[in-house]
C-alpha positions in Angstrom: -38.4 171.4 74.0 -35.6 170.7 71.4 -36.0 171.4 67.8 -34.7 169.1 65.1 -34.5 169.4 61.3 -35.4 166.3 59.2 -34.6 165.9 55.5 -37.4 164.1 53.7 -37.5 162.8 50.1 -39.4 164.9 47.6 -42.2 162.3 47.5 -43.1 163.3 51.0 -44.4 166.7 49.8 -46.9 164.9 47.6 -48.1 162.9 50.6 -48.4 166.0 52.7 -50.7 167.5 50.0 -52.8 164.4 49.8 -53.4 164.4 53.6 -53.4 168.0 54.7 -55.4 167.3 57.9 -52.6 165.2 59.4 -50.3 167.0 61.9 -47.0 165.6 60.5 -44.9 167.1 63.2 -46.9 165.1 65.8 -46.6 162.0 63.7 -42.8 162.3 63.5 -42.5 163.2 67.2 -44.6 160.1 68.2 -42.4 157.9 66.0 -39.2 159.2 67.5 -40.4 158.9 71.0 -41.7 155.3 70.3 -38.3 154.3 69.0 -36.5 155.9 72.0 -38.7 153.9 74.3 -38.0 150.7 72.4 -34.2 151.4 72.6 -34.5 152.0 76.4 -36.4 148.8 76.9 -33.8 146.9 74.8 -31.0 148.3 77.0 -32.9 147.3 80.1 -33.4 143.7 78.9 -29.8 143.5 77.8 -28.6 144.7 81.2 -30.8 142.2 83.0 -29.3 139.4 81.0 -32.6 138.5 79.3 -31.1 139.1 75.8 
């Protein structure tokens, strides 16, 4: 599995403290994978001439 480094605004640290039970790594990973799937679907539709 690849490792990436993300820079976040300082306000994110406050949010992490407010919600310590949330696995932020999983939240970010899910968001990235969702966006990648959206981009793949967009490319498929574009190549099919639907867009």
